[in-house]
GUVOKOL-831527 format. One line per field, with one value per residue (C-alpha): residue in one letter; chain; x, y, z. Coordinates in pm, 1 decimal, decimal comma. Example, Ala and Ser with C-alpha at 12.3 -4.5 7.8 and 13.67 -1.06 7.14 Angstrom:
// residues 2
aa = [A_S]
ch = [A_A]
c1 = [1230,0_1367,0]
c2 = [-450,0_-106,0]
c3 = [780,0_714,0]
This chain:
// residues 268
aa = [X_X_X_X_X_X_X_X_X_X_X_X_X_X_X_X_X_X_X_X_X_X_X_X_X_X_X_X_X_X_X_X_X_X_X_X_X_X_X_X_X_X_X_X_X_X_X_X_X_X_X_X_X_X_X_X_X_X_X_X_X_X_X_X_X_X_X_X_X_X_X_X_X_X_X_X_X_X_X_X_X_X_X_X_X_X_X_X_X_X_X_X_X_X_X_X_X_X_X_X_X_X_X_X_X_X_X_X_X_X_X_X_X_X_X_X_X_X_X_X_X_X_X_X_X_X_X_X_X_X_X_X_X_X_X_X_X_X_X_X_X_X_X_X_X_X_X_X_X_X_X_X_X_X_X_X_X_X_X_X_X_X_X_X_X_X_X_X_X_X_X_X_X_X_X_X_X_X_X_X_X_X_X_X_X_X_X_X_X_X_X_X_X_X_X_X_X_X_X_X_X_X_X_X_X_X_X_X_X_X_X_X_X_X_X_X_X_X_X_X_X_X_X_X_X_X_X_X_X_X_X_X_X_X_X_X_X_X_X_X_X_X_X_X_X_X_X_X_X_X_X_X_X_X_X_X_X_X_X_X_X_X_X_X_X_X_X_X]
ch = [A_A_A_A_A_A_A_A_A_A_A_A_A_A_A_A_A_A_A_A_A_A_A_A_A_A_A_A_A_A_A_A_A_A_A_A_A_A_A_A_A_A_A_A_A_A_A_A_A_A_A_A_A_A_A_A_A_A_A_A_A_A_A_A_A_A_A_A_A_A_A_A_A_A_A_A_A_A_A_A_A_A_A_A_A_A_A_A_A_A_A_A_A_A_A_A_A_A_A_A_A_A_A_A_A_A_A_A_A_A_A_A_A_A_A_A_A_A_A_A_A_A_A_A_A_A_A_A_A_A_A_A_A_A_A_A_A_A_A_A_A_A_A_A_A_A_A_A_A_A_A_A_A_A_A_A_A_A_A_A_A_A_A_A_A_A_A_A_A_A_A_A_A_A_A_A_A_A_A_A_A_A_A_A_A_A_A_A_A_A_A_A_A_A_A_A_A_A_A_A_A_A_A_A_A_A_A_A_A_A_A_A_A_A_A_A_A_A_A_A_A_A_A_A_A_A_A_A_A_A_A_A_A_A_A_A_A_A_A_A_A_A_A_A_A_A_A_A_A_A_A_A_A_A_A_A_A_A_A_A_A_A_A_A_A_A_A_A]
c1 = [10028,7_10269,6_10201,4_10160,3_9892,2_9720,2_9714,4_9575,9_9295,7_9217,4_9194,2_8966,6_8746,5_8715,4_8618,9_8362,7_8196,6_8191,9_8040,8_7781,6_7657,2_7403,6_7486,7_7643,0_7440,8_7580,4_7626,2_7315,0_7523,9_7544,2_7327,3_7636,7_7846,9_7911,4_7629,4_7851,9_7981,4_7635,0_7518,1_7800,1_7697,6_7339,5_7441,6_7676,3_7411,1_7160,0_7410,2_7501,4_7143,6_7032,1_7105,7_6966,2_6853,1_7156,2_7397,9_7224,7_7263,4_7634,4_7696,1_7510,7_7732,7_8046,0_7946,4_7889,9_8230,4_8418,2_8287,2_8407,8_8743,5_8814,7_8864,2_8995,0_9357,1_9515,5_9536,0_9781,0_9514,3_9195,1_9043,2_9100,7_8963,7_8647,6_8607,8_8609,1_8351,4_8128,0_8144,1_8042,1_7731,8_7649,8_7787,5_7995,1_8284,1_8633,0_8945,3_8949,5_9281,8_9280,4_9571,8_9612,2_9883,3_10005,4_9783,3_9755,5_9762,5_9713,4_10015,7_10009,9_9902,6_9718,0_9463,8_9282,7_8934,1_8653,8_8414,1_8068,0_7817,3_7465,2_7116,0_6840,5_6473,3_6417,4_6684,3_6924,8_7296,1_7425,4_7795,1_7895,8_8228,8_8346,4_8636,3_8737,2_8967,4_8750,4_8765,7_9145,7_9156,3_9021,5_9227,8_9454,0_9767,6_9650,2_9272,3_9049,0_8798,7_8514,4_8682,7_8768,6_8403,2_8317,8_8576,0_8474,9_8122,5_8241,5_8208,5_8530,1_8388,0_8211,5_7955,1_7792,6_7748,4_7981,7_7731,2_7714,3_8092,2_8138,3_7909,0_8108,0_8436,7_8315,5_8187,3_8494,2_8748,0_8574,8_8584,2_8950,7_9044,8_8873,0_9043,0_9390,3_9328,7_9237,1_9561,1_9759,8_9855,3_9842,9_9620,8_9843,5_9792,4_9669,9_9379,2_9245,2_8908,3_9067,7_9309,4_9044,0_8806,8_9084,4_9127,4_8787,0_8645,9_8940,4_8855,2_9171,1_9082,1_9153,8_8914,7_9051,6_8894,3_9062,4_9185,4_9299,2_9515,0_9369,2_9011,7_8907,6_8566,6_8717,0_8942,6_8631,5_8484,3_8791,0_8768,9_8390,8_8238,9_7956,3_7706,0_7818,1_7809,7_7459,2_7337,2_7490,0_7312,8_6973,2_6993,5_6932,4_6957,5_7299,4_7369,5_7705,6_7841,0_7739,6_8023,2_8025,6_8131,3_8436,4_8351,8_8507,0_8595,5_8359,4_8466,1_8528,3_8906,3_9122,9_9335,8_9650,3_9513,5_9428,7_9781,3_9928,5_9690,8_9806,1_10165,9_10087,1_10154,2_9927,7_9895,1_9678,0]
c2 = [11460,4_11498,9_11727,6_11424,4_11277,0_11614,4_11652,0_11300,2_11378,3_11705,4_11515,3_11268,4_11558,9_11665,9_11309,6_11302,3_11621,8_11511,8_11174,4_11320,2_11160,6_10919,3_10545,9_10429,2_10249,6_9929,7_9853,1_9746,9_9474,7_9287,6_9013,7_8904,5_8879,0_8555,1_8465,5_8491,1_8833,9_8959,3_8853,2_9056,0_9356,5_9332,3_9280,7_9580,5_9797,1_9707,5_9791,8_10129,3_10230,6_10160,5_10506,5_10598,7_10946,8_10986,8_10889,4_11131,2_11423,0_11359,0_11313,6_11636,6_11824,6_11664,8_11748,5_12113,1_12153,5_11947,7_12173,3_12479,6_12307,3_12334,5_12710,4_12707,3_12721,5_12380,6_12259,9_12023,0_11756,5_11729,8_11489,0_11728,3_12015,3_11819,0_11714,9_12078,9_12165,8_11875,3_11990,6_12339,5_12177,5_12014,5_11665,1_11486,3_11413,7_11296,2_11144,0_10769,4_10584,0_10205,5_9970,9_9596,2_9343,5_9064,3_8758,1_8449,4_8571,6_8933,6_9162,5_9446,6_9789,4_10110,1_10330,0_10661,7_10775,4_11004,4_10887,7_11047,8_10969,2_11108,4_11018,0_10903,7_10998,6_10720,4_10860,0_10573,1_10644,8_10584,1_10552,1_10626,3_10566,6_10831,9_10747,7_11012,5_10778,1_10468,2_10334,4_10317,6_10086,1_9802,3_9857,3_9583,2_9623,2_9385,2_9352,9_9165,2_9370,3_9237,2_9328,5_9677,5_9732,7_9651,3_9889,3_10163,2_10131,3_10208,8_10568,7_10762,1_10890,8_10639,8_10724,6_10430,5_10206,5_9929,4_9671,8_9825,4_9853,0_9492,5_9374,0_9568,8_9432,4_9072,5_9116,9_9297,4_9070,1_8767,8_8930,5_9031,0_8672,9_8552,2_8824,0_8738,8_8367,1_8426,5_8622,9_8341,0_8554,6_8492,5_8702,9_8957,6_8981,3_9340,5_9233,7_8960,8_8997,9_9004,5_9285,9_9499,1_9457,5_9557,6_9888,0_10021,7_9772,1_9698,2_9684,2_9884,1_10233,8_10580,9_10868,5_11220,7_11553,5_11766,5_12106,8_12424,9_12687,4_12953,4_12890,0_12976,4_12815,8_12482,7_12478,5_12505,8_12203,4_11987,2_11808,9_11841,0_11567,8_11370,2_11527,9_11882,2_11813,1_11666,3_11960,0_12207,5_12036,1_12007,3_11652,0_11741,9_12009,6_12082,6_12285,0_12403,4_12214,8_12351,7_12539,7_12471,0_12771,3_12725,5_12675,0_12921,8_12848,7_13067,1_12926,2_13150,9_13111,7_13314,3_13157,1_13241,7_13080,9_12762,3_12746,7_12779,7_12507,8_12275,5_12337,1_12253,3_12609,2_12756,2_13124,1_13199,1]
c3 = [9956,3_9665,1_9369,3_9142,6_9367,3_9390,6_9011,6_8977,9_9221,3_9046,0_8717,6_8891,7_8996,9_8632,3_8537,1_8818,1_8699,5_8336,0_8422,3_8659,4_8979,3_8837,0_8829,9_8504,8_8243,8_8104,2_7735,1_7547,6_7386,5_7718,9_7566,1_7377,1_7692,6_7882,6_8121,2_8429,9_8331,1_8244,0_8590,0_8745,1_8537,8_8655,9_9019,5_9013,4_8851,3_9121,4_9396,6_9247,5_9174,8_9531,7_9675,7_10017,0_10119,3_10347,2_10068,8_9832,4_10074,9_10130,9_9759,0_9684,6_9929,6_9786,7_9430,2_9522,0_9683,6_9425,4_9150,5_9343,0_9391,0_9020,1_9048,0_9403,7_9508,5_9559,5_9917,2_10079,8_10111,8_9911,6_10164,1_10454,7_10245,9_10172,6_10537,5_10644,8_10378,5_10477,5_10839,6_10729,8_10578,6_10912,5_10852,5_11114,9_10877,8_10970,5_10821,9_10888,0_10884,4_10879,5_10940,0_10955,0_11025,8_10803,9_10800,2_10584,9_10224,0_10326,9_10371,9_10623,4_10507,9_10582,2_10405,7_10443,8_10348,4_10471,2_10740,2_10775,9_11050,8_11057,3_11165,9_10933,6_10956,3_11210,2_11440,7_11377,1_11340,4_10988,7_10901,4_10544,0_10377,0_10129,9_9898,7_9646,0_9453,9_9452,3_9099,6_9082,0_9384,7_9169,0_8853,5_8718,5_8507,4_8234,1_8266,7_8030,3_7833,3_8043,4_8373,2_8247,5_8164,1_8524,7_8671,9_8428,1_8563,6_8917,9_9039,1_9081,1_9411,5_9633,5_9901,8_10071,6_10370,9_10482,0_10359,1_10011,7_9991,1_10100,8_9822,3_9564,1_9697,5_9680,0_9325,9_9188,8_9359,6_9210,9_8866,6_8913,8_8997,7_8681,4_8472,5_8603,0_8550,4_8186,0_8145,4_8303,1_8605,1_8977,3_9201,6_9382,0_9759,4_9730,3_9509,0_9733,9_9902,0_10249,5_10159,0_9990,4_10285,5_10527,0_10340,7_10441,5_10691,4_10919,2_11290,0_11357,9_11247,5_11379,0_11317,6_11334,4_11239,4_10974,4_11088,5_10922,6_11092,2_10866,9_10978,5_11329,2_11286,5_11188,4_11492,7_11706,3_11536,5_11595,7_11927,2_11953,6_12160,7_12006,6_12247,9_12163,2_11789,8_11807,6_12012,8_11767,5_11478,0_11644,2_11778,6_12139,4_12400,7_12541,4_12849,0_12979,1_13279,4_13617,6_13781,0_14151,7_14365,8_14581,9_14943,9_15183,6_15543,5_15747,0_16084,8_16385,5_16379,4_16151,6_15883,5_16082,9_16398,4_16210,3_16067,8_16420,0_16535,5_16260,1_16362,5_16724,5_16848,0_17114,1_17045,1_17351,2]
């Protein structure tokens, strides 16, 4: 990560802390907005306010570490730094890299975000997507005032399920298309619904744990199997594999005699 990108993310962290973690409230003057735009406002508000217990726990952990990051020394990758901190808090967090090939109206690309899997109170596995630079992914160069109000309402750091993210993508891409049309511009390929979905929801994704050479505990976490991780975090009993003792030849003949026998030599 370049120094410019790092500074931008640090600035984003400041913005995140200043704005807090609660969902944004929309302008009270929304009654004066077009009906279609007001409906988008309401729909986005409902999506953002619907926070599950799992999302709340991950966001709480992120907020704690992001605040400490302000006074901490800069690292080469903020995402990797956060993954290590989330793992210290008991979350199965990893770096997720997506990639996709060129298709009709969708150019090839790749993207990177944080992947967190955990179990809810019912014992079901929950996968959460964490993007620490979420809002900027939907920004347009020349947005209408109404579209900018929608993007400003997005959190700078997103924590949510694939289903929640897909709903946001559909809503914002529809609004972006309308904004560009009003400006007399064409929709760029990287702002289409298919491209934005591929960023986070592509079937071709690679999950890798973050590591740090300066931390011995983190190197132990990297490479953990799912069973070991669940056992370590109280999701089941884990026992070390049984080591079978080597069998020794206790036959009457000596090792030397057996070698002669194999060579076809009669030593008697």
